[in-house]
N, C-alpha and C positions, 0 to 999 in steps of 0.2 A: 875690137870693134863694138862690142856691147857697151863698154864704158863710154865710148864716144857717143853712141846712139842715146844712151840714157842722159848724158850731159846735154845733148841737143834738145831732148824732150824736156829736160828741166828748164832750160833757157826758154824754150817755146812756151812752157806753162807760165813762167814768170812774165813773159812778154804779154801773153793773153790777159793775165791778171792786171798788169799795169794799164793795158788798153781798156779793160773793163772799169778800172778806177777812174780813168780820164773820162770815159763815157758817162759814168754815174755823176761825176762832178759837173760836167757840162749840162746834163739834164737838170740837176739840182740848181745850178746857177741860173739857168734860163726859166725854170719853173717859177711862176709867181707865188708869193706868200698869200694865203687866204686874206681877203679884204678886211675881215673883222678882227684880225690878229694884231697884237701890239708888238712894238719893237721888232718889226719884220726883218730888217737887215742884220741886226744883232743875232736874231734867231737863225737866219739862213747861214750866216758865217759860222756860228757855233756848230750847227748841224753838219756843215761841210767838213769842218775840222774833225768831227767825230768820225765821219765816213773815211777820211784819209787815214786817221790813226788806226781804225779797225782794219782797213784794207792792207796797210803796210806792216801791221804787226807780225805776220808770219815771216816777213823778209828782213826784219830788223835784228841786227846782231844783239846777243844777250847783254853784252857790255854796254851798248848804247841804251838798251831798255833800262838797265840798272841806273845809269847816269840820269836819264830823263825822269825815271820814277823818283829817284832821290831828290832831284831838284824841284819837281812839281809838288811833292809832298811837303817839302820845306816851305815853299811859297804859300801853300794852302794853310799851313799852320801859322805862318807869319801874318796872314791877313787878319787874324784875330777873330773875335775880341779876346783880350788877354785874360782868360779865365784859368785858374789852376786846374791841372789835370794830372792823372797818373796812368801810365800804361801797365797793365797787370793781366792776370788770367783768372777767369771764373770757371772752375771745373775743367781746366785745360784749354779753355777757349780764350784767345786774346781779346781783351776789351780795353777801352779807354774810359776812365771814370772822371767826369767833370764835377767839381764841387767848390764853390766859393767858400772861403773860411767864414764860419759864424763866430761872432764875438760873444763870450760869456758862457758859463756852464749851463745856463737855463735857456739856451736857444731853442726856439720852437722847432718841432719836427717839420720836415720838409717833404714835398712830393718827390717821387722818383719816376724817371722815364727810361725805359730800355729801348734804344734806337737801333733800327736796322737800315743800313744804307741801300740805295738802289743800284742799278747796273745790270739788270737782267740775269742775276745769279752768276754772272760771268766777269763783270768788271766792278771796279770801285773798291773803296777801303775807308777806314775811319777818317783819314785825312781829307778825303773828298767831302765828307759831311762836317768837317771840323767847325767851320764858321757857323753853321746852323745849330749844331749841338752845343757849342760854347755859348751862343746867344740864348738858347733855351735855358741853360743852366743859370745864366746871369739874370735874365728877364723874369723867369719864374721862380728864382731862388730854389732851384731843384737840383737833385743829384741826377746826372744824366750818364747812362752807361751806353756807350757806342760799341757795337759788337763787330769784331773782325771775323766774320764767318767764312768758311771754306767756299771756294768758287769752282765753277765748271771751267773748262772741260775735265780738269784733273779730278775733281770730286763731283759726283752726280747726286741727284736726289736719292736719299733724303739727307745728305750731308749738311746742307745749309740749314734746314729746319731743325735738325738735331743739334747743331751748334747753338742756334738761337734759343732753343728750348733749354739747353744746359746752362747757358749764360743767364737766362731769365730766372730759372729755378735757383741757381746759386745766389743771385742777387736777393731774391725773396727770402732766402735762408739767412741772410746776414744784414738785414735792413737796419738793425740796431746799431751796427758799427758805423753806419753813415747817417745816423739820426734821421732816418726816413720813416714817415708815417705809413704803417702797413695797410692802411685804408686808402692810400693816395698814390698807388703805383699804376703806371700805364705802360703799354707797349706801343711803339710807334714805328712807322716805316713808310718809305715812298717807293712807288713802282714795285719792283721785285721785293723790296723791303716791306711794302704794304702787304704783299702776299704772305711774307713770313710773320708779320705781326698778327694778321688774321689767323694764320695756322697755329701760332703759339697760343693765342687766346683760346682757340678751340681745344687744343691739347690740354691746357691747364683747367679748362672748364669741364671737360668730359672724361678725362682719363682718371680713374679712381686713385692711381698712385700719387696724384698731386693734391688730393682732397684736404690734406693737413696744412697746405701752404696758405699764406694770405691770398685772398681773392683779388684779381686784377680789378682796378677801378674803371679802366677805360682802354679801348683800342683806338688808335689814331691812324687812319689809313689815308695816305696822300696818293691820289690817282693810282690805286692798286691794280695789279693784274691778278685775277681771281679764278679764271677758268681757261682751259685750252681745248674745250670741246667745240665751241661755236665761234668761228671767225667771220660770221656773216651778221653780227649784230648791227644795228644802225650805225654806231660809231665806227665800227670796222669798215662798213661800206662807205661811209662818208669821208673818212680820213685815210683810207687804205693806201692811196698812192701819193699822199702829200710828203714829198721828200725834203721839206724844209721845216718840219716841226719836230725834230729830234728823233722820233721813232715812227716807222710806218708798219704796215702789216707784215712785211717780209722780215724785218728786224725782230719784231715781237715773236713771230712764229718760230724763227730760228732759235731764239733764246729759250722758248718753251721746249723745242725739240732736243736741244743740247742738254738742258736740265733733266729731261726725261730719261734719255738713254744715249746721249752723244751721237745722235743721228741727224745732223743738220739738214740733210737732204729731205727729211720728213716734212720740212716746212712747205714744200710744194704741195703736198697733199693737205696739210693743215690749212693753208690759206684759202683753199676752195672747199673745205669741209669734207674732203674725200677720205680723211683718216678715221672716220666713224662709219657705222653701218646704218642701214635703213631702219632696222629694228631699234637700235640704240637711240636714233634721233626721235623716234616716236614713243620712247619709253616713259612711264609715269615719272621716273626720277628726273629726266631731262625736262619734261614739260613743267614740272614743279620748280626746279632749280633755275632754269635758264629761259623761261618763257619771255618772249618779247613783249607780252602784255604787261609785264612789270615796268616797262619803260614808258614814261608819259608820251602822249602823242606829239607834244611839241618838239620832241627830239627825233621825230620820224619825218619831218617835213622836207629835210634837205637830202635828196638823193637816196631814198630808202625804198627797198621792195622786199616783200616777204619772201625769204629764201625757200628754195625747193628742198624737200627732205626725202625724195624718192631715189636717192643714189648713195653710194658709199663703197668702202672696201672692207669686207668682213675679215679678211686675213690680217690687214694692218690693225684693225680695231681689236681683234682678239689678242694680238701681240702686245698692245699697249694699254688696254682698258684697265688693267690692274692698277696702274699709276694714274692714268687719265681721270679716273673717277675717285681717286683717293683724296679726301679733304686736306690731307697734309700737303699735297701737291697743288690742289685746286680747291680752296676753301668754299667756293660757291657750290660745290657738289655735295656738301653736307645737307642732308634732307631736313633735319630738325635743328634749328638754331636757338631754341629756347634755352635761357640760362646763360647766355653770353654776356660779357660786360658791355656797358654803354659804349657807343661808337661815335666817333667824329670822322666823317668821310668827305674828302675833297675830290671834286671832279672838274675837268677842264673840257670845254667844248671841242677844241681842236686836238683831240687825243683819241687814238684807237681804243684806249682802255676806259673811256668815259662810261660806257654802259656796264662794264663789270662793277664799277663802284655804285652806279645807280641801282642795278639789280640787287646788290648786296644790301644797300640801304633799305630798299623796299621790303625785302624778305626779312630783314632784322626787325623792321617795324611791325610786320605781320606776326612775328614771333614774340612780340611784346618787349623787345629790347629798345631802350631809349636811344634815339639816333639824332645827331645833328648833321645834316647834309648841306654842304656848301658847294654850289656850282658857280663857275666863273665863265661867262659867255664869251669873253675875249681871251680866255686862258689856253695854255698849251702844256704839254707834258714837260715836267721839270721846272714849272713856273715858280715853285716854292723855293725862294732864294733870298739870301740876305742882300741888303741894298748895294753892297759892293761886289756882288756876284756877277758872273758872266751872262746870266739870263735874267737880269733885273728887268722888271716891267711894271707898269702901273697896277695891273691886276695881281701880279705877284706880290707887290707891296701890300695891297689890300688883303690878300690871302694870308700873308704872314701876320698882319695886324689882327685879322679876324681870329686866327688861331690863338695868338697870345691872349687876346681878350677872353676867349672861351676857356682856355686852359687856366688862366689866372683866376677865373671865377668858379670853374667846375672841378678842377683837379686838386 
């Protein structure tokens, strides 16, 4: 009898999940895309496919996952551009190194870029970023190292940042082998990868054990997620329920919660800022690092109200504050940013993470760090894409061109 009961419960649970998927898809299909956004139907379709894939993952047989993964990776690599690359390891971390052959023994030294893909620390791989990283290697005549860091939920914080640090340090120690100029090395990442790029920059700048390494020239952060303390910033308020722009507040909060300690249910407290305490919300650290005054008024015109700070859960906060305030986890929580490398930061209007990037840009400027901040009023999360990518858009094309122009001149 217990076996039958459990089987029925399992079937009931699956049925509820399937109904929840159908409900979410219907809501997303019927929800309009924001009027100012570009390529609306392409974006909506891509977002719905992500929703289906994520929702069905727990019920997909492993053999089918392997077949799909193999096929999708092959197609991503085949999309080009055709740049020579090698899969290897740096200090035990899998990496893919892109490098066009240079003719002649006296070839000029080149820039180097260490790239961290996005995916909420949970999804993604070097093949997902293949077209972008290969294009960077070719257009910038750079050696590009794409890092296959460990993912959640199997590996929690700080596994991802540790892998990215190891790979970057290893590359900095062998630049001569790749004919890379030690004065022209950058770290780069998008979304969760932007978080890792910022955190690696901070580690290398402030940890004494790295003082003998070549200094990073630049940190390139594409719509980065940089803090999990405040989910009531203007961009979170304005874009929190947009189910057609790749990520919303629930997706982002769950990614943070799983990365922290694999407690996805914590997202419910996070999305309403109940995961922190009243005292913490009013602390000097939070007021300095996460003040909404850092965000220009023009970004507060659309559906923003100053959030209340007179509530919270002391128990939850005490349990997670050690990680929540750790700059390795949330780079915006570092109080002193002086001495960091030059920054290039991209933000998009229709993105819950917009204000993380803005606040970091403004704080870096105040700390005397050179910053180039590019904001795209019609942009969305994941807009940085090659022209044959699934999320190609006019603003995305401009963003890619802007980056190549900047990097070609500054790196």
